[in-house]
Biopython code that builds the backbone (N, CA, C, O; Angstrom):
import numpy as np
from Bio.PDB.StructureBuilder import StructureBuilder

atoms = [
    (1, "MET", "N", (20.407, 37.384, -74.568)),
    (1, "MET", "CA", (20.132, 38.621, -73.916)),
    (1, "MET", "C", (19.023, 38.427, -72.861)),
    (1, "MET", "O", (19.077, 39.012, -71.779)),
    (2, "ILE", "N", (18.052, 37.623, -73.185)),
    (2, "ILE", "CA", (16.922, 37.394, -72.237)),
    (2, "ILE", "C", (17.428, 36.718, -71.025)),
    (2, "ILE", "O", (17.118, 37.129, -69.907)),
    (3, "LEU", "N", (18.240, 35.636, -71.214)),
    (3, "LEU", "CA", (18.800, 34.916, -70.044)),
    (3, "LEU", "C", (19.708, 35.780, -69.229)),
    (3, "LEU", "O", (19.697, 35.692, -68.001)),
    (4, "ALA", "N", (20.494, 36.610, -69.860)),
    (4, "ALA", "CA", (21.386, 37.528, -69.098)),
    (4, "ALA", "C", (20.571, 38.533, -68.297)),
    (4, "ALA", "O", (20.914, 38.822, -67.151)),
    (5, "TYR", "N", (19.527, 39.058, -68.857)),
    (5, "TYR", "CA", (18.655, 40.019, -68.165)),
    (5, "TYR", "C", (18.036, 39.401, -66.914)),
    (5, "TYR", "O", (18.016, 40.034, -65.859)),
    (6, "TRP", "N", (17.534, 38.180, -67.021)),
    (6, "TRP", "CA", (16.820, 37.612, -65.902)),
    (6, "TRP", "C", (17.800, 37.060, -64.828)),
    (6, "TRP", "O", (17.374, 36.581, -63.777)),
    (7, "MET", "N", (19.065, 37.137, -65.106)),
    (7, "MET", "CA", (20.027, 36.846, -64.030)),
    (7, "MET", "C", (20.399, 38.043, -63.185)),
    (7, "MET", "O", (21.006, 37.876, -62.127)),
    (8, "LEU", "N", (20.062, 39.223, -63.607)),
    (8, "LEU", "CA", (20.300, 40.458, -62.880)),
    (8, "LEU", "C", (19.506, 40.480, -61.630)),
    (8, "LEU", "O", (18.300, 40.240, -61.675)),
    (9, "PRO", "N", (20.150, 40.770, -60.440)),
    (9, "PRO", "CA", (19.410, 40.889, -59.204)),
    (9, "PRO", "C", (18.179, 41.760, -59.220)),
    (9, "PRO", "O", (17.159, 41.417, -58.622)),
    (10, "LEU", "N", (18.269, 42.902, -59.913)),
    (10, "LEU", "CA", (17.155, 43.822, -60.038)),
    (10, "LEU", "C", (16.011, 43.162, -60.733)),
    (10, "LEU", "O", (14.873, 43.305, -60.285)),
    (11, "ALA", "N", (16.246, 42.435, -61.818)),
    (11, "ALA", "CA", (15.173, 41.698, -62.514)),
    (11, "ALA", "C", (14.553, 40.622, -61.689)),
    (11, "ALA", "O", (13.343, 40.405, -61.740)),
    (12, "ILE", "N", (15.382, 39.934, -60.915)),
    (12, "ILE", "CA", (14.885, 38.893, -60.016)),
    (12, "ILE", "C", (14.001, 39.499, -59.004)),
    (12, "ILE", "O", (12.911, 38.976, -58.773)),
    (13, "ASP", "N", (14.394, 40.594, -58.362)),
    (13, "ASP", "CA", (13.581, 41.287, -57.351)),
    (13, "ASP", "C", (12.198, 41.680, -57.950)),
    (13, "ASP", "O", (11.148, 41.470, -57.343)),
    (14, "ARG", "N", (12.262, 42.258, -59.168)),
    (14, "ARG", "CA", (11.011, 42.714, -59.795)),
    (14, "ARG", "C", (10.064, 41.497, -60.003)),
    (14, "ARG", "O", (8.860, 41.578, -59.760)),
    (15, "ALA", "N", (10.658, 40.372, -60.463)),
    (15, "ALA", "CA", (9.852, 39.225, -60.772)),
    (15, "ALA", "C", (9.208, 38.620, -59.505)),
    (15, "ALA", "O", (8.127, 38.034, -59.562)),
    (16, "VAL", "N", (9.896, 38.778, -58.372)),
    (16, "VAL", "CA", (9.333, 38.259, -57.118)),
    (16, "VAL", "C", (8.215, 39.198, -56.585)),
    (16, "VAL", "O", (7.218, 38.743, -56.024)),
    (17, "VAL", "N", (8.412, 40.481, -56.777)),
    (17, "VAL", "CA", (7.471, 41.467, -56.163)),
    (17, "VAL", "C", (6.289, 41.720, -57.117)),
    (17, "VAL", "O", (5.146, 41.814, -56.671)),
    (18, "LEU", "N", (6.554, 41.826, -58.388)),
    (18, "LEU", "CA", (5.451, 42.202, -59.320)),
    (18, "LEU", "C", (4.997, 41.007, -60.114)),
    (18, "LEU", "O", (5.792, 40.399, -60.830)),
    (19, "PRO", "N", (3.714, 40.652, -59.999)),
    (19, "PRO", "CA", (3.241, 39.494, -60.770)),
    (19, "PRO", "C", (3.351, 39.681, -62.305)),
    (19, "PRO", "O", (3.539, 38.706, -63.033)),
    (20, "GLN", "N", (3.232, 40.927, -62.787)),
    (20, "GLN", "CA", (3.359, 41.205, -64.209)),
    (20, "GLN", "C", (4.781, 40.900, -64.630)),
    (20, "GLN", "O", (4.975, 40.322, -65.699)),
    (21, "ALA", "N", (5.747, 41.243, -63.878)),
    (21, "ALA", "CA", (7.156, 40.994, -64.184)),
    (21, "ALA", "C", (7.435, 39.465, -64.183)),
    (21, "ALA", "O", (8.183, 38.957, -65.018)),
    (22, "ASP", "N", (6.832, 38.783, -63.256)),
    (22, "ASP", "CA", (6.983, 37.323, -63.226)),
    (22, "ASP", "C", (6.395, 36.646, -64.463)),
    (22, "ASP", "O", (6.986, 35.732, -65.038)),
    (23, "LEU", "N", (5.213, 37.126, -64.851)),
    (23, "LEU", "CA", (4.602, 36.609, -66.091)),
    (23, "LEU", "C", (5.460, 36.917, -67.358)),
    (23, "LEU", "O", (5.628, 36.088, -68.252)),
    (24, "LEU", "N", (5.977, 38.148, -67.367)),
    (24, "LEU", "CA", (6.845, 38.546, -68.457)),
    (24, "LEU", "C", (8.117, 37.657, -68.446)),
    (24, "LEU", "O", (8.576, 37.226, -69.504)),
    (25, "LYS", "N", (8.664, 37.394, -67.282)),
    (25, "LYS", "CA", (9.807, 36.519, -67.182)),
    (25, "LYS", "C", (9.503, 35.113, -67.751)),
    (25, "LYS", "O", (10.256, 34.600, -68.580)),
    (26, "LEU", "N", (8.452, 34.532, -67.319)),
    (26, "LEU", "CA", (8.099, 33.229, -67.799)),
    (26, "LEU", "C", (7.853, 33.198, -69.292)),
    (26, "LEU", "O", (8.278, 32.254, -69.958)),
    (27, "LEU", "N", (7.194, 34.179, -69.832)),
    (27, "LEU", "CA", (6.917, 34.258, -71.202)),
    (27, "LEU", "C", (8.159, 34.418, -72.100)),
    (27, "LEU", "O", (8.315, 33.768, -73.134)),
    (28, "THR", "N", (9.023, 35.318, -71.636)),
    (28, "THR", "CA", (10.268, 35.572, -72.422)),
    (28, "THR", "C", (11.201, 34.414, -72.324)),
    (28, "THR", "O", (11.872, 34.097, -73.306)),
    (29, "LEU", "N", (11.287, 33.741, -71.163)),
    (29, "LEU", "CA", (12.150, 32.542, -71.044)),
    (29, "LEU", "C", (11.646, 31.383, -71.918)),
    (29, "LEU", "O", (12.440, 30.665, -72.527)),
    (30, "PHE", "N", (10.308, 31.209, -71.971)),
    (30, "PHE", "CA", (9.748, 30.211, -72.821)),
    (30, "PHE", "C", (10.085, 30.478, -74.304)),
    (30, "PHE", "O", (10.497, 29.562, -75.014)),
    (31, "ILE", "N", (9.918, 31.678, -74.753)),
    (31, "ILE", "CA", (10.197, 32.093, -76.083)),
    (31, "ILE", "C", (11.679, 31.899, -76.385)),
    (31, "ILE", "O", (12.036, 31.377, -77.442)),
    (32, "ALA", "N", (12.554, 32.323, -75.447)),
    (32, "ALA", "CA", (13.988, 32.156, -75.642)),
    (32, "ALA", "C", (14.381, 30.714, -75.720)),
    (32, "ALA", "O", (15.256, 30.360, -76.509)),
    (33, "GLY", "N", (13.746, 29.838, -74.902)),
    (33, "GLY", "CA", (14.044, 28.429, -74.950)),
    (33, "GLY", "C", (13.622, 27.790, -76.251)),
    (33, "GLY", "O", (14.336, 26.938, -76.780)),
    (34, "PHE", "N", (12.464, 28.186, -76.783)),
    (34, "PHE", "CA", (12.018, 27.659, -78.032)),
    (34, "PHE", "C", (12.906, 28.079, -79.189)),
    (34, "PHE", "O", (13.227, 27.267, -80.057)),
    (35, "LEU", "N", (13.311, 29.366, -79.206)),
    (35, "LEU", "CA", (14.190, 29.842, -80.257)),
    (35, "LEU", "C", (15.590, 29.241, -80.121)),
    (35, "LEU", "O", (16.241, 28.925, -81.116)),
    (36, "LEU", "N", (16.029, 29.092, -78.909)),
    (36, "LEU", "CA", (17.368, 28.496, -78.678)),
    (36, "LEU", "C", (17.425, 27.022, -79.142)),
    (36, "LEU", "O", (18.407, 26.598, -79.752)),
    (37, "GLN", "N", (16.399, 26.276, -78.856)),
    (37, "GLN", "CA", (16.388, 24.916, -79.220)),
    (37, "GLN", "C", (16.413, 24.740, -80.766)),
    (37, "GLN", "O", (17.085, 23.851, -81.289)),
    (38, "HIS", "N", (15.675, 25.597, -81.462)),
    (38, "HIS", "CA", (15.661, 25.512, -82.914)),
    (38, "HIS", "C", (17.018, 25.934, -83.516)),
    (38, "HIS", "O", (17.540, 25.247, -84.394)),
    (39, "SER", "N", (17.567, 27.015, -83.066)),
    (39, "SER", "CA", (18.786, 27.485, -83.644)),
    (39, "SER", "C", (19.999, 26.543, -83.212)),
    (39, "SER", "O", (20.928, 26.313, -83.987)),
    (40, "PHE", "N", (19.934, 26.046, -82.004)),
    (40, "PHE", "CA", (20.994, 25.210, -81.483)),
    (40, "PHE", "C", (21.054, 23.906, -82.264)),
    (40, "PHE", "O", (22.149, 23.427, -82.558)),
    (41, "SER", "N", (19.937, 23.328, -82.604)),
    (41, "SER", "CA", (19.926, 22.058, -83.348)),
    (41, "SER", "C", (20.485, 22.261, -84.755)),
    (41, "SER", "O", (21.018, 21.318, -85.342)),
    (42, "CYS", "N", (20.378, 23.439, -85.295)),
    (42, "CYS", "CA", (20.897, 23.694, -86.672)),
    (42, "CYS", "C", (22.364, 24.115, -86.696)),
    (42, "CYS", "O", (22.946, 24.277, -87.769)),
    (43, "SER", "N", (22.974, 24.296, -85.495)),
    (43, "SER", "CA", (24.314, 24.794, -85.419)),
    (43, "SER", "C", (25.334, 23.637, -85.439)),
    (43, "SER", "O", (25.065, 22.530, -84.972)),
    (44, "PRO", "N", (26.542, 23.953, -86.014)),
    (44, "PRO", "CA", (27.591, 22.878, -85.954)),
    (44, "PRO", "C", (28.063, 22.723, -84.502)),
    (44, "PRO", "O", (27.867, 23.588, -83.648)),
    (45, "ALA", "N", (28.691, 21.574, -84.283)),
    (45, "ALA", "CA", (29.128, 21.163, -82.946)),
    (45, "ALA", "C", (30.138, 22.212, -82.368)),
    (45, "ALA", "O", (30.075, 22.504, -81.173)),
    (46, "ALA", "N", (31.021, 22.755, -83.152)),
    (46, "ALA", "CA", (31.988, 23.726, -82.634)),
    (46, "ALA", "C", (31.290, 24.964, -82.107)),
    (46, "ALA", "O", (31.699, 25.505, -81.080)),
    (47, "LEU", "N", (30.241, 25.432, -82.785)),
    (47, "LEU", "CA", (29.509, 26.596, -82.319)),
    (47, "LEU", "C", (28.728, 26.257, -81.000)),
    (47, "LEU", "O", (28.673, 27.040, -80.052)),
    (48, "GLN", "N", (28.131, 25.025, -81.022)),
    (48, "GLN", "CA", (27.429, 24.630, -79.806)),
    (48, "GLN", "C", (28.399, 24.566, -78.619)),
    (48, "GLN", "O", (28.070, 25.017, -77.522)),
    (49, "LEU", "N", (29.599, 24.003, -78.843)),
    (49, "LEU", "CA", (30.537, 23.942, -77.795)),
    (49, "LEU", "C", (30.928, 25.288, -77.249)),
    (49, "LEU", "O", (31.127, 25.419, -76.042)),
    (50, "PHE", "N", (31.049, 26.302, -78.095)),
    (50, "PHE", "CA", (31.378, 27.623, -77.678)),
    (50, "PHE", "C", (30.320, 28.171, -76.703)),
    (50, "PHE", "O", (30.653, 28.698, -75.641)),
    (51, "PHE", "N", (29.050, 28.036, -77.084)),
    (51, "PHE", "CA", (27.958, 28.589, -76.325)),
    (51, "PHE", "C", (27.757, 27.744, -75.049)),
    (51, "PHE", "O", (27.530, 28.304, -73.977)),
    (52, "VAL", "N", (27.834, 26.454, -75.151)),
    (52, "VAL", "CA", (27.698, 25.617, -73.946)),
    (52, "VAL", "C", (28.831, 25.944, -72.976)),
    (52, "VAL", "O", (28.585, 26.127, -71.784)),
    (53, "GLY", "N", (30.054, 26.018, -73.464)),
    (53, "GLY", "CA", (31.185, 26.359, -72.627)),
    (53, "GLY", "C", (30.994, 27.706, -71.921)),
    (53, "GLY", "O", (31.259, 27.840, -70.726)),
    (54, "TYR", "N", (30.552, 28.647, -72.649)),
    (54, "TYR", "CA", (30.281, 29.976, -72.114)),
    (54, "TYR", "C", (29.202, 29.908, -70.995)),
    (54, "TYR", "O", (29.357, 30.472, -69.912)),
    (55, "MET", "N", (28.157, 29.221, -71.302)),
    (55, "MET", "CA", (27.009, 29.145, -70.387)),
    (55, "MET", "C", (27.472, 28.407, -69.079)),
    (55, "MET", "O", (27.207, 28.879, -67.973)),
    (56, "VAL", "N", (28.142, 27.287, -69.229)),
    (56, "VAL", "CA", (28.598, 26.545, -68.062)),
    (56, "VAL", "C", (29.504, 27.376, -67.207)),
    (56, "VAL", "O", (29.350, 27.399, -65.986)),
    (57, "SER", "N", (30.477, 28.083, -67.829)),
    (57, "SER", "CA", (31.425, 28.858, -67.070)),
    (57, "SER", "C", (30.710, 30.059, -66.419)),
    (57, "SER", "O", (31.033, 30.416, -65.286)),
    (58, "MET", "N", (29.755, 30.680, -67.108)),
    (58, "MET", "CA", (29.003, 31.803, -66.539)),
    (58, "MET", "C", (28.135, 31.336, -65.344)),
    (58, "MET", "O", (28.136, 31.973, -64.291)),
    (59, "MET", "N", (27.422, 30.256, -65.514)),
    (59, "MET", "CA", (26.565, 29.812, -64.449)),
    (59, "MET", "C", (27.388, 29.251, -63.256)),
    (59, "MET", "O", (26.960, 29.375, -62.109)),
    (60, "THR", "N", (28.504, 28.667, -63.508)),
    (60, "THR", "CA", (29.353, 28.180, -62.379)),
    (60, "THR", "C", (29.924, 29.345, -61.653)),
    (60, "THR", "O", (29.939, 29.337, -60.422)),
    (61, "TRP", "N", (30.409, 30.378, -62.356)),
    (61, "TRP", "CA", (30.922, 31.536, -61.672)),
    (61, "TRP", "C", (29.854, 32.264, -60.892)),
    (61, "TRP", "O", (30.071, 32.661, -59.747)),
    (62, "LEU", "N", (28.674, 32.445, -61.526)),
    (62, "LEU", "CA", (27.590, 33.140, -60.834)),
    (62, "LEU", "C", (27.147, 32.392, -59.609)),
    (62, "LEU", "O", (26.878, 33.000, -58.574)),
    (63, "GLY", "N", (27.066, 31.100, -59.703)),
    (63, "GLY", "CA", (26.727, 30.308, -58.551)),
    (63, "GLY", "C", (27.718, 30.335, -57.423)),
    (63, "GLY", "O", (27.349, 30.366, -56.249)),
    (64, "SER", "N", (29.023, 30.321, -57.799)),
    (64, "SER", "CA", (30.058, 30.460, -56.761)),
    (64, "SER", "C", (30.046, 31.856, -56.142)),
    (64, "SER", "O", (30.331, 32.004, -54.954)),
    (65, "TYR", "N", (29.734, 32.833, -56.895)),
    (65, "TYR", "CA", (29.628, 34.223, -56.328)),
    (65, "TYR", "C", (28.488, 34.278, -55.367)),
    (65, "TYR", "O", (28.640, 34.809, -54.267)),
    (66, "PHE", "N", (27.315, 33.736, -55.746)),
    (66, "PHE", "CA", (26.188, 33.716, -54.853)),
    (66, "PHE", "C", (26.516, 33.002, -53.515)),
    (66, "PHE", "O", (26.075, 33.417, -52.444)),
    (67, "ILE", "N", (27.308, 31.914, -53.625)),
    (67, "ILE", "CA", (27.658, 31.098, -52.460)),
    (67, "ILE", "C", (28.593, 31.856, -51.580)),
    (67, "ILE", "O", (28.393, 31.853, -50.365)),
    (68, "THR", "N", (29.628, 32.523, -52.111)),
    (68, "THR", "CA", (30.700, 33.053, -51.332)),
    (68, "THR", "C", (30.543, 34.524, -50.902)),
    (68, "THR", "O", (31.286, 34.990, -50.039)),
    (69, "THR", "N", (29.614, 35.235, -51.475)),
    (69, "THR", "CA", (29.536, 36.676, -51.074)),
    (69, "THR", "C", (28.755, 36.796, -49.746)),
    (69, "THR", "O", (27.868, 36.002, -49.434)),
    (70, "ASP", "N", (29.139, 37.827, -48.996)),
    (70, "ASP", "CA", (28.445, 38.089, -47.709)),
    (70, "ASP", "C", (27.389, 39.153, -47.923)),
    (70, "ASP", "O", (26.714, 39.536, -46.967)),
    (71, "LEU", "N", (27.220, 39.641, -49.125)),
    (71, "LEU", "CA", (26.186, 40.670, -49.424)),
    (71, "LEU", "C", (24.929, 40.028, -49.974)),
    (71, "LEU", "O", (25.010, 39.104, -50.783)),
    (72, "ARG", "N", (23.789, 40.495, -49.556)),
    (72, "ARG", "CA", (22.562, 40.070, -50.198)),
    (72, "ARG", "C", (22.433, 40.746, -51.516)),
    (72, "ARG", "O", (22.348, 41.973, -51.554)),
    (73, "LEU", "N", (22.413, 40.028, -52.602)),
    (73, "LEU", "CA", (22.329, 40.615, -53.921)),
    (73, "LEU", "C", (20.926, 40.934, -54.354)),
    (73, "LEU", "O", (20.697, 41.864, -55.127)),
    (74, "CYS", "N", (19.972, 40.148, -53.846)),
    (74, "CYS", "CA", (18.580, 40.402, -54.203)),
    (74, "CYS", "C", (17.804, 40.721, -52.907)),
    (74, "CYS", "O", (17.902, 39.993, -51.919)),
    (75, "ASN", "N", (17.067, 41.774, -52.931)),
    (75, "ASN", "CA", (16.363, 42.212, -51.692)),
    (75, "ASN", "C", (15.225, 41.238, -51.311)),
    (75, "ASN", "O", (14.827, 41.171, -50.148)),
    (76, "ALA", "N", (14.719, 40.500, -52.283)),
    (76, "ALA", "CA", (13.584, 39.638, -52.054)),
    (76, "ALA", "C", (13.950, 38.283, -51.391)),
    (76, "ALA", "O", (13.071, 37.519, -50.995)),
    (77, "TYR", "N", (15.242, 38.016, -51.284)),
    (77, "TYR", "CA", (15.671, 36.726, -50.758)),
    (77, "TYR", "C", (16.648, 36.945, -49.590)),
    (77, "TYR", "O", (17.326, 37.969, -49.510)),
    (78, "SER", "N", (16.697, 35.961, -48.696)),
    (78, "SER", "CA", (17.632, 36.031, -47.553)),
    (78, "SER", "C", (18.988, 35.533, -48.036)),
    (78, "SER", "O", (19.117, 34.979, -49.127)),
    (79, "LEU", "N", (20.001, 35.748, -47.189)),
    (79, "LEU", "CA", (21.312, 35.317, -47.547)),
    (79, "LEU", "C", (21.390, 33.771, -47.665)),
    (79, "LEU", "O", (22.104, 33.216, -48.499)),
    (80, "GLU", "N", (20.623, 33.127, -46.791)),
    (80, "GLU", "CA", (20.604, 31.637, -46.892)),
    (80, "GLU", "C", (20.024, 31.147, -48.181)),
    (80, "GLU", "O", (20.551, 30.216, -48.791)),
    (81, "THR", "N", (18.914, 31.775, -48.622)),
    (81, "THR", "CA", (18.295, 31.416, -49.891)),
    (81, "THR", "C", (19.205, 31.729, -51.039)),
    (81, "THR", "O", (19.216, 30.996, -52.028)),
    (82, "GLN", "N", (19.975, 32.801, -50.945)),
    (82, "GLN", "CA", (20.927, 33.195, -51.970)),
    (82, "GLN", "C", (21.999, 32.079, -52.101)),
    (82, "GLN", "O", (22.365, 31.702, -53.214)),
    (83, "VAL", "N", (22.469, 31.585, -51.019)),
    (83, "VAL", "CA", (23.487, 30.533, -51.031)),
    (83, "VAL", "C", (22.916, 29.246, -51.662)),
    (83, "VAL", "O", (23.605, 28.600, -52.452)),
    (84, "GLN", "N", (21.698, 28.873, -51.335)),
    (84, "GLN", "CA", (21.017, 27.731, -51.937)),
    (84, "GLN", "C", (20.822, 27.919, -53.422)),
    (84, "GLN", "O", (20.975, 26.978, -54.200)),
    (85, "THR", "N", (20.493, 29.093, -53.805)),
    (85, "THR", "CA", (20.304, 29.428, -55.214)),
    (85, "THR", "C", (21.617, 29.305, -55.960)),
    (85, "THR", "O", (21.676, 28.811, -57.086)),
    (86, "GLY", "N", (22.713, 29.789, -55.272)),
    (86, "GLY", "CA", (24.033, 29.634, -55.887)),
    (86, "GLY", "C", (24.442, 28.215, -56.168)),
    (86, "GLY", "O", (24.974, 27.911, -57.236)),
    (87, "TRP", "N", (24.191, 27.329, -55.196)),
    (87, "TRP", "CA", (24.450, 25.896, -55.414)),
    (87, "TRP", "C", (23.610, 25.358, -56.540)),
    (87, "TRP", "O", (24.105, 24.563, -57.339)),
    (88, "ALA", "N", (22.360, 25.758, -56.638)),
    (88, "ALA", "CA", (21.473, 25.256, -57.661)),
    (88, "ALA", "C", (21.893, 25.739, -59.038)),
    (88, "ALA", "O", (21.888, 24.973, -60.002)),
    (89, "ILE", "N", (22.274, 27.081, -59.133)),
    (89, "ILE", "CA", (22.739, 27.582, -60.425)),
    (89, "ILE", "C", (24.014, 26.857, -60.873)),
    (89, "ILE", "O", (24.124, 26.487, -62.042)),
    (90, "ALA", "N", (24.937, 26.657, -60.007)),
    (90, "ALA", "CA", (26.195, 25.949, -60.373)),
    (90, "ALA", "C", (25.858, 24.519, -60.805)),
    (90, "ALA", "O", (26.381, 24.047, -61.814)),
    (91, "ALA", "N", (25.030, 23.852, -60.088)),
    (91, "ALA", "CA", (24.671, 22.442, -60.407)),
    (91, "ALA", "C", (23.929, 22.328, -61.745)),
    (91, "ALA", "O", (24.164, 21.400, -62.519)),
    (92, "ILE", "N", (23.039, 23.278, -62.002)),
    (92, "ILE", "CA", (22.313, 23.259, -63.271)),
    (92, "ILE", "C", (23.269, 23.522, -64.406)),
    (92, "ILE", "O", (23.177, 22.843, -65.429)),
    (93, "GLY", "N", (24.208, 24.492, -64.287)),
    (93, "GLY", "CA", (25.149, 24.797, -65.300)),
    (93, "GLY", "C", (25.998, 23.535, -65.631)),
    (93, "GLY", "O", (26.159, 23.162, -66.793)),
    (94, "ILE", "N", (26.524, 22.906, -64.577)),
    (94, "ILE", "CA", (27.378, 21.733, -64.815)),
    (94, "ILE", "C", (26.549, 20.588, -65.368)),
    (94, "ILE", "O", (27.013, 19.836, -66.225)),
    (95, "GLY", "N", (25.330, 20.456, -64.883)),
    (95, "GLY", "CA", (24.463, 19.375, -65.455)),
    (95, "GLY", "C", (24.098, 19.583, -66.866)),
    (95, "GLY", "O", (24.036, 18.615, -67.625)),
    (96, "LEU", "N", (23.840, 20.842, -67.291)),
    (96, "LEU", "CA", (23.517, 21.078, -68.658)),
    (96, "LEU", "C", (24.769, 20.865, -69.569)),
    (96, "LEU", "O", (24.652, 20.385, -70.697)),
    (97, "GLY", "N", (25.898, 21.217, -69.073)),
    (97, "GLY", "CA", (27.133, 20.935, -69.836)),
    (97, "GLY", "C", (27.363, 19.459, -69.998)),
    (97, "GLY", "O", (27.708, 18.991, -71.083)),
    (98, "ALA", "N", (27.168, 18.693, -68.887)),
    (98, "ALA", "CA", (27.314, 17.212, -68.988)),
    (98, "ALA", "C", (26.232, 16.613, -69.967)),
    (98, "ALA", "O", (26.501, 15.678, -70.722)),
    (99, "LEU", "N", (25.061, 17.179, -69.909)),
    (99, "LEU", "CA", (24.001, 16.663, -70.803)),
    (99, "LEU", "C", (24.412, 16.948, -72.276)),
    (99, "LEU", "O", (24.221, 16.089, -73.136)),
    (100, "TRP", "N", (24.956, 18.107, -72.560)),
    (100, "TRP", "CA", (25.407, 18.391, -73.923)),
    (100, "TRP", "C", (26.490, 17.433, -74.364)),
    (100, "TRP", "O", (26.441, 16.890, -75.467)),
    (101, "VAL", "N", (27.490, 17.223, -73.482)),
    (101, "VAL", "CA", (28.607, 16.361, -73.804)),
    (101, "VAL", "C", (28.060, 14.898, -74.071)),
    (101, "VAL", "O", (28.489, 14.216, -75.002)),
    (102, "GLY", "N", (27.144, 14.491, -73.245)),
    (102, "GLY", "CA", (26.518, 13.124, -73.421)),
    (102, "GLY", "C", (25.786, 13.047, -74.765)),
    (102, "GLY", "O", (25.945, 12.061, -75.485)),
    (103, "SER", "N", (25.003, 14.045, -75.116)),
    (103, "SER", "CA", (24.301, 14.074, -76.364)),
    (103, "SER", "C", (25.206, 14.166, -77.584)),
    (103, "SER", "O", (24.906, 13.609, -78.640)),
    (104, "ALA", "N", (26.313, 14.875, -77.424)),
    (104, "ALA", "CA", (27.312, 15.012, -78.507)),
    (104, "ALA", "C", (27.981, 13.634, -78.721)),
    (104, "ALA", "O", (28.220, 13.233, -79.860)),
    (105, "LEU", "N", (28.284, 12.909, -77.613)),
    (105, "LEU", "CA", (28.920, 11.593, -77.787)),
    (105, "LEU", "C", (27.979, 10.613, -78.383)),
    (105, "LEU", "O", (28.397, 9.757, -79.163)),
    (106, "LEU", "N", (26.681, 10.699, -78.039)),
    (106, "LEU", "CA", (25.679, 9.809, -78.649)),
    (106, "LEU", "C", (25.539, 10.114, -80.196)),
    (106, "LEU", "O", (25.391, 9.193, -80.999)),
    (107, "ARG", "N", (25.589, 11.395, -80.570)),
    (107, "ARG", "CA", (25.517, 11.725, -82.009)),
    (107, "ARG", "C", (26.680, 11.204, -82.758)),
    (107, "ARG", "O", (26.544, 10.727, -83.885)),
    (108, "ILE", "N", (27.880, 11.290, -82.125)),
    (108, "ILE", "CA", (29.087, 10.762, -82.765)),
    (108, "ILE", "C", (29.016, 9.259, -82.911)),
    (108, "ILE", "O", (29.362, 8.717, -83.961)),
    (109, "ARG", "N", (28.573, 8.584, -81.871)),
    (109, "ARG", "CA", (28.403, 7.123, -81.900)),
    (109, "ARG", "C", (27.431, 6.652, -82.926)),
    (109, "ARG", "O", (27.686, 5.669, -83.620)),
    (110, "ASN", "N", (26.296, 7.345, -83.044)),
    (110, "ASN", "CA", (25.239, 6.984, -83.978)),
    (110, "ASN", "C", (25.635, 7.306, -85.396)),
    (110, "ASN", "O", (25.139, 6.669, -86.326)),
    (111, "SER", "N", (26.513, 8.274, -85.600)),
    (111, "SER", "CA", (26.882, 8.597, -86.994)),
    (111, "SER", "C", (27.915, 7.678, -87.565)),
    (111, "SER", "O", (28.153, 7.673, -88.772)),
    (112, "ASN", "N", (28.554, 6.871, -86.682)),
    (112, "ASN", "CA", (29.550, 5.887, -87.153)),
    (112, "ASN", "C", (28.950, 4.603, -87.458)),
    (112, "ASN", "O", (29.651, 3.675, -87.864)),
]
sb = StructureBuilder()
sb.init_structure("model")
sb.init_model(0)
sb.init_chain("A")
sb.init_seg("    ")
for serial, (resi, resn, name, xyz) in enumerate(atoms, 1):
    if name == "N":
        sb.init_residue(resn, " ", resi, " ")
    sb.init_atom(name, np.array(xyz, "f"), 0.0, 1.0, " ", f" {name:<3s}", serial, name[0])
structure = sb.get_structure()
């Protein structure tokens, strides 16, 4: 829920304009990452695959939308910055998915 909220253009605009919102963003993302790491490591591989697949597809779609739309989605950023952000979001999503696949293959290899 925290990650989905901070992907909203309204939330991004607030974080850019209001220092309190930016601090809240950093704090909540840190807490979410800490909790996610703990729960993710306790989860079976099938459940991890479900969430990683969802995250990769969501970030790739969002990145491609940022790249291809002619509308500025966030008032605080220019259209050029939005396109750059779209490429970064898509790359991070694909990179995180590849990182999970690599770590899953290493766990399988080490367990044999």
